[in-house]
N, C-alpha and C positions, 0 to 999 in steps of 0.2 A: 631569586628562588620563589619568594612570595608571590610575586608577580607573575612567573610560569605558573604557580600552584592557581591562583587566583584564574587566570585564562582558561586552564583545564576544569577546574573545580566547578566553576559557575555554572557552566552548560552542562556538564555531567550531572551537575547536583541537579537541576529541573529535570533531565531525564531520570535518574535514580527516584524523585520525587513523584515522577509520573509514573512509573514502574511499581513504586509502593502504595500509591492510591490505588491501583488496579489490582494487583493481588494480597495487599493486606498485609504480605508476610515478607520480612527483610530479606531472608535466604533465598524465596522465590523472585523477588524483587531482583535482587544482584543476578541472578539466571538470566529474567527477563532483561535487565540493562545490558548483559551480555549480549544477548541475541540480537538487539536491536542495534548495537554497536557494530555486529557483523552485518546485518543489513546494510546500514547506512555505508560501509565501507566495501561492500560487494563490488561495484564498479572496479575499484582498486584490484579486487582479487581476481576480477575476471582479466584485469590488464596483465596483472602478473603471471597468471595462467598461460594466456597467450605468448607471452614473452619467453616463459618456460620451454613452450612447445617449439618455439622458434629455435632456444638453444640447443635442444636436442635434435630438432630436424637438421641443423647445421653442423653438429656435433661428428659425423663422418669427416666433414671436410678439415675441421679443426684438428681431427686424429691424424689426419695426413699430412698437414701441414707439421706438426711435431714430429711426425714420421720423417719426412721429408729432408728438416731441416734440425733433426734431432741432435740436443746438446747445445744448440745455438739459440740462448735465450733470447738476445736481441731481437735476432731475423725471425723467431717465432711470434713474438710480441708485436712486430710490426706487421707480418702476415695474418695475423688474428686480428689486428687492429682494423685492417682494410677488408676482411671478411665481413666484420661487424658492423662497419659503415655502409657496406654494400648490401647488407641483409636487414639494415635497420634494427639491429638487437643492441638492447641497453643492458650492459652487464650487471649494473647496480639496482636494476629495478627491482631484483629478487631481495633486495634489502629493504624495499620499502614497507612490506606488512610487517617484519621485525620492528622497524621505527615507529610504526605506529601503534603496535603492540604495546612498546615501551611507555611511547606518549599516554595511551590509554591506561596504562598502569599507574601511571604516576599520578593522572587525574582519579583513578579510582581510590586510589590510598588517601588522596586529599580529602575525598566526598567522607571514605569510612572513617578517617580520625575526626573528621569535623561535621558531624551531622547537623549540628545547630546553624552552621554558616552556610552548608551547601545543600543539604536536603529540605530544612525546614526555613530556609534563609530568615532567621532570626536577628534582629537587630543588635549590633554589637553593644550597645549600652545595658540591654536587656539581659544580655550573657553575660556581660561584666559584673552586674547587680547579683546576677545567681553565684557566680564564684564567690563574692564577698560573704553571701547566706552561707555556702558550702564551707568555706574555709572559716568561720565563725563558729562553726559547729562540730567540724572534722579534727579528729586527733593529729594528723598532719595535713599542712596545707596542700590544695592543689597547686601545681605548678602551672600557673597559667600558660606559660610559652612551651610547655613539654608537649611531646606529639599527642598524649592521651588525654591531654586535659579536658575536650569536651567529652569523651567517652566517661570518663571519670565523673565529670560533673551530672551526666545523663545518670549513672549508676547512682549518683547519690541523690537525685531527684526521685528516682523509681523506689529507693529503697527507704527514705526519710521523706515523704510528703509532708510530715507536719511542718519541717522547716520552712517549707514555700508556701504554705497555706495564705499567710498574710501578704506575702508578696504577689502570689495568683489574683488577690482581689484588688491589685492597684491599677490595673490597666487591662484592655482587652489583650494587648501584646502580651504583658506578663502571665496571664490566664492561659494563653496559646501556647506560649513556650514550656508552661509546665505540665500542661495536656500532652503535647506532642512528645515530652520526654518521658512520660508515664505511659502512654499507649505505643511506645518504640520499642517493639520485642524483639530482641536480636538473638534470640534463641531459634535454633534451625535443629529440626531432629533432637531436641536435648542437648544441641552443641552452641555455646555463646560465643557468637561471631564476632565479638569485641574482646576476645580472649589474644595474647600476644603470647607464645608458646614459650619465648625465650625469657619472659618474666614469669610465667605460671607454673611452667614445667616442675618447679621444686616443689609446689604444694598439690600440684594437679596433672598427673601425668598423662591423663587423658587427651591434655592439647597437643600431644606429638602426632596424634592423629593428623593434624591438618598438613603439616610438612610432606607426611608420608604418602599421602592421598595426591597431594600436588606435584610430587615427584612419580608417583604412578602415572598421572595422566599424561605428563611430560614424555614418559617412556613408551607410553601407549600411543601416542601422539606420532614420537619419531619411529616406530616400528611401522606404523599403519603408511606414513610418508615415504618412508623408505621402499615400500610394496605398492603404493598408487599414486604418488607425486611424481608427475612426468619428468622433473628434474632431479630431483633427489634420489629418486629410484636408479638412476644412472650414473650416481656418483661412487666412487672407489670406496671400499669399506672403511678406509679410513678416516674419509669425511664423514661418513654416515656415523660410525660409531663417536668421532670427534665431536660433532652436532648434537648425539644424543647426551655424553657426558655433559656437556655444558649446559646444555637444556634442562637435564634433570638437577645438575648440581645447582643451577640458579633458581630451580621452582623448590628446591629442600630449604636453600637459604632465603628466598622469600617469604616460603611458610613460616619457617622459625623466626622471623624477625618482624612480620608484620602481623596484624590482627587476621583473625580466622576466615573473616568475611574476603579479605583479598586473595587469601587461598582458593575461595570457592569462586571468586570471579576467573582465577587463574585455571581451574580446573573445567570450569563451563566453558572457558574461551577453548581449552587445548580439544575439547570434544565437539565444539561446533566447527573448530579447523577441519577436524577428520569428516564431518558431515558436508562441509563447503566442498573439500577436494573431490569426494564421490559426488556431488550433483555437479560440479565442472566437468569431471571426467565423462560424464553420461550427456551434457549438453555440447561439450566441447571436446570429443575422445581424441587424445593424442596419436592412435593408430592411424587415424586418418590423414595425419600430415607427416608420420615419421616413418622413415623407410627402415624399421628395425634389424632388417638382414644385413642391409650394408650398413648400419652402424656397429651389428658385431663383428664384422668382417675389418673395418677398420680398427676397431678395438684390438682384435687380435694381433694386425699387422705392428700397431704401437706395441703391444705387449712383448712381441717378439725382440723389440729392440729393446727394451726394458729387462728382457732376462739375459741380455748379452753380459759376458764376462761371470767369473765367478761369484757365487750367492755369499752373501756375508751375513753372519750372526747378527741379530739387532746389537745397534749401538757399538757393533765392532767396526774399529778405524782401520780404512785401507793402508796398509803398510807401505804402499808403493805411492799413493798419492802426492808427496812432496816429491818424489823423485819424478813423476809425471808433470806436474806442474813445471819443474824446472826445465825438462826436456824440449816441453811443448814451446815455452818462451827460447829456450836456446836453438831450437829450430827456425821460429820465424825472424828470429834476431839476424840469422844470415842472408844476405842478398845473392843475388845471380847463382842459384842451385841449379846444376844443370841436368844431375841425374838422381832420382828419388826410388828406390826400391821399398815396397810395402811387402811384410811378411806377416802373416796371422799367427804362427807361432814357431818356433825354433826349428822344427822337422820340417820346415818349408825352404829352410836354409840350400837343401841338395838341390832343388829346382832354380837357384840362382847362382850356386857356387861356381860352375866352369865358366859363366860369363863374367861374372866378378873376377876371380882368377886371371882371365886373360886381359881384363881392365886394368887390374894392377900391375901387370906384367909388362904390358904393351902400351899404356896412355898415362897421362897426368891427372885423369878426371878422378874428381872426390866423389866418393859415393855416399850419399846420404840413406842409412839403412834404418827403415822405421819398421818396429816390431810392437804386436800386441802383448808379446810373451815376455814379463820382466826377467826369466832365466834364459833367455835366447843365447844361444851360443855365440852370436854374432859379438856381443860385447866383450867375451874373453877375446877371440879373433882381432879385435879392433885394437885391443891392447900393444900388439905387435904390429899394426897397420895404421900409420897416421892418414891414409887416403880414404878410411874407412870412419865415417862419424855414425855411430848408432843413436837410436832414441827409443824410448821405451813411451808408447802410447797405448792406453788401454781400450780395450773392445768398444766401449762407449764413447770415449773423448775420440777417437778415431774418427768417428762421423762428421763431427767439426772440423776435425784436423783436415781432412781429406776435402771438405767444401772449401776450406780457406788456402788451399794448397797452390804454392806458388813456386814452381819449377819448370826445366823445359821439358823434361823426360819423367814420366812415372811410369816404372816397370812392375808389375803385380802378377800373380798366380790366382787371384781370386775371379770368377766370372761375374755376371750378372751386374757389370757397373751400371749405375745409373737406373737399375731396375727396382731395388731395394733401399738398404740403409745407407750403401756407400755409393756417393754422386761424384760426377766430375766437378772441377772447381768451379765456382762461380767467382773468383777474384782474376783467374786467369783463362782466358778462352782458347788460347794457344797451345796449350800443353799437348803432348804426344803421348796418348796413353797406348803401352803397349803390355800386350797379354803373352804369358810365356805357360806353357802347358804342364800339368803335372800328372799326365798321363799319356801314352803314346796314342790311343785308340779315336774314335769319331768323335767329330763336333755336334752330331747331330741325335744321337740315341739318347746318351746317359747325362745329357746335361738339359737344363730348361730351354725351351725355345726362347732364342733371342738372346742370350746368354754373353755372346762377343759384341752385340749391335753397336755397342757405345765406345768400342777400341777403335783406335785410327790405325794401330799396326799388330799384327798377330805374328809370333814367332813358332811358324810351323815346324810339327816333328817329321812328319813326310807328306808324301804327293796326295795321300788321300783326304788330309786336311785341306791342303790349298784347294783340291776340286770341291770339297763339301762347302767351304767358306765363300767362293766365286758362286755357285750355286746360290746360297742364301742372299747375297746381295742382290742377285736378280730377282730371285722370288719374291722376294720382300722389298725392292726398291730402294735398297740403302745406298748411302754415300759410297764411294769404290774405299776398299782399305788396301793397305799396303801388306800383302803376306809375302813375309822373309822366310826363305827356306833355312833354318836353323839346325833342327834334329832335337836330340835330346838327351841332356846332360846325364841324367840318373843312369841311362842303359850305358853312355860312354865309360862312365866309372864303374860301373859294374863289368863288364867287359874287360878292364884293367884291373880290377881287383880279382877277378876270378883266374884271370892269366897267372897273377903273383901269388895264388893261393896253394898250401901245400895240399896236395891230391890225396885221395885216399890210397892206400897200397892195392895192388893188383891182387885179386882172388878173393876180397872181403864181399860180404853178402850184397846184393843190390838194395839199395835203399829207396822206398817209395814215400813222398810227402802228400799227404792229404791237407790242403789248406783252402779252405771255402773262403765266399764271402760272408759279410754279415748280413745280406739283404733279406728279405722275406722270401720263405721257401728256399734257403739255402741247402747245402747237401746234409748239413747236421739235423736240420728239420724236416727234410723230404724224403730221403732215402739212406741214410746212415746205415739203419739195421738191414738194408736188403743189401748194400755193396762190400761193408765190412767183413763179411764172412768169407767174400772172394779174395780179400788180400791176407788175411790173418792165416799162419800156419801153411802157406806157400812156400817158403825157403826164405823169403826176403824180410828185410827189416822195413818196418811199416811204422813212420810217425804221422800222429794225428794234431796239426796245429791248428786250433780253433783261431778265428779272427780276434784279437783283443777287444773289440767292439761287442761281439756277440756274447762274451764273457761279461761285459761289463753291463749291458741292456737285460740279458736273459740269463742272469745266474742260474734260477732254478733249473731252466734246461740244461745248462752246463752240468749241473750237479748230477741230474737223472742220468747223462751219457757217461760221467765218471763211475757212478755207482755201478752202471749195467756193465762197461767196457774196458774199466782199467784194470791191468793185471792179467788181461788174456795174451796167450801166446809168451807169457814171460817177458825178457829184455828184447824180444823180437817184436813187442808192439807198445809203443810208447804214446802218452796224450802229453803233449809238452805244454806246459803252462807257462813257462819262462819266456820271456821275448827278449832279452836283454842282449843275445846274440842271435846274428841270421845264419850262422854256420851251418846248422842241419838244412838249410835250403839249398847252400851251393852244394853241400856234400851229396845230395839226392840225385839218383838217376833218372828219376820220373816224379813229374808234380800232376797232382790230381787236383782240380779245382772246378767251380762251377762258371761265375762269371768275373771273378776277380783278376786285376791287371797284372799280378804277381806272375802269371803265367807267363807273358811275355817278357817280362824282366828274366826271369828264370832261362828261359829257352833261348832268348836272344843272348843271353851273358854265357851260358854253359854250353851252348848248342845241343841240349839235351830235351826230348819231346816232353810236351803237356798232355794229359788226358783231360778233356771237359766232359762234365755232365750237364746237360741242358735243362736245368731247374729254370723255374720261372723267370724270364729277364726282369733286368731293372730298366723300365723306360720312363723318362723324365719327359720327353718329348714324343707325345703320340704323333706326330706329323713327321717323323722320321722317313716313312715308306715314301714319302713325296720325292725323296732325291733319287738320283739315277744311279747312286752308288751303294751297295751295300755296307752298313757301318763295319768298322774294322774289327767291333768286339764279335761279329758273327762271322766274317769273312776270313779272318785272321786263323781262327781256330783250326782247319783243317791244313794250316800252312806250316804250323809247329806242333803237330800231334793229330789227335784223332778226338771227335766230339761224339758222344753217345746220347741218344734223345732218352726221355725217361722210361720208354716203354722197350727200351733195349738193355737194361740194366743186367739182365741176364748174360750179356756179353762182355761186362767188365774183366772177369779173369781172363778170358782169351784176348782182348784188347792189350792189358797189361802185359802180357807175355809177347805179343807180337813188338809191342814199343821197345820192350826191355832187351829182346832178341836182335833187334836190327837198328843199332847206335848210329852205324855209318850211314845208312839210308836218309835217316831223319836229320844226322848233322848237316848233310849237304843241301837238304830241302830248307832247314833254318837259316844256314848262311844265305841262300837266295832269296828267302824272305826279307831277312835283314837288310840285305842291299838294296831291295825294292821298296821296303816300307819306311825305311829311314832316312832322313837325310843326313849328311856330313857325319858319318860314324867317325867318332874319335876326334871330332874338331867342331862340334857344337857351341862351345864356348866361344872359339875365335870367331865362327860366324856371327853369332848374337854381339860379340863385343864390338865386332868391326861395322857394323850398321849402326849401333848407339854412338860409337864414336865419331864415323862421319854424320850424322845428324845433329850432333851439338857443334862440329866443327862447321855444318852449314848453318846454323844460326849465328854462330861468331862471325864469320864472316859477313852475314845479312845485318848484323847489329853493327859490325864496323863500317860497313858501306853507308849505312843509315847518318851514322855520325860525322861520315866525311861530309856529306851534302849540307 
């Protein structure tokens, strides 16, 4: 340590001596010394500044790597390393200023503790004689090996010059040593820079000012760097606050346990660091090199992934973490998986139910069912069905899970494969990805463009989807897809359930259900006050059933509706807020909605009409009009009922009367629409299961032929 101290202290001592000669004040000498060291290492500061700009410049690419391989730490690290090498970015460069600062600090501490040795370069024998004289006269000897020895010696020479008068006359070196000590003023604006707060605070509370000012200077530096430093301003709040806490804590510690002169150096260094960043930003402006719009876009993409799953309170332990880890390990320990079904939540089981039941009944295929929902009904179902193997993988872990997928077939009902966080496997390139719809309508209007591009096979609900997907392949020059006419299991089950449901007695009041969507400008937001008076008090029973998502997202709006309309027309008008049962849907004689797909499920199952209010449509693909066919969301409306434009709201009452008064007319019309629009009515599960089993059989046959060769 003494060797390191000498290496730092000797050259820095000469710099400090020069500064003291120029300004003749120890405090200003320390400030000037700090400025000179900043100038000397300015090339390093420029190098670090350019490297920081480079880091922020490539940050969008880093964010997208993290998004693409979300959760796969090893792959992210490997891809980042490739990017750093390509861009010649050196991650550790940002630590250089801190390392230099610490090295300089050690040198400064040595210089301030040893003014005779490093500032005045007094020969060791001369200093030794001065210690002997001081210890002969002082009540308590100076510990010559202590950190404060030279400072205590200097104080003894300054306060008791008579002790050293004879010594000073002995030689020129002795005389110079005594004069230097007597003329060396350690006061700076009335503050003794030799004071050590930890030793002085008991008798002199003023010393506490030094560590406080040092801590404040570090806090100010961190605040400014978080705003103007090109790299630090882009860090997350956690990193920024962590750095601030560490820096301020270190400053308080240094300021309390070292001489106040060191604290002065630290304060000056922090202030000059701020000035340096301002000047470098002016000379090498980050905005010239960084695309901040692209950076923000990539940050939002990554933030969307980080927000997946339930938000946990700070330090809250995930109760399903162990279960997820075990299921993850169990899944990948199984070889030769033929079929994997991935579901986001328990409510999605209904989209796979008929296919699963048909596979279980007619084949020996083992179904590996992966869900993001720890309470998914599949776990209960699997207890009595050994051919279903369920796994819980959370919304974040599923990203890595899907990238490492190893199976012959993956069946899912989540679109946008390979577009966002869910990717095709990079472990197996021959997996057949099959998409099954969670709605019977179009593939063009209410989904994002390219939502189905990465799927190999699509289980189509009806002819309209086949036509649209064939057009999509040609329009965008995509690889051919296998389009399987399957149908829609949800409608199959609704039809069957309605047949078996106990019907209302004859002669009861007609029941009208108003069930809007929750999208922007839905019925509740755009025209409820205009249409409700045309329903209430007309001799029918009216039920208003808002969408659960509307209640969840727009509770104040819902409360205003309840306050205004609840209780109108007694028991003949109900606002239904309990969604535990769908009985009111199937008991209704007419359904009124805007763009909700519930209309087609209702009409196809019950053969009763629906009335549509054409509020602002939900359009996720602005290019849907390029297709030759009109989206089912629009064209089917008049096949199952009547649609009214927003300027035709005065016709609501008459239209309701006409729909309720001609049930047979609409029954035949809806029957015809169902036959024309939906494949394999009542048999969709068999159609989907048959295709899956045939594909598995083909793969097994091919594998057997390969083994024989």
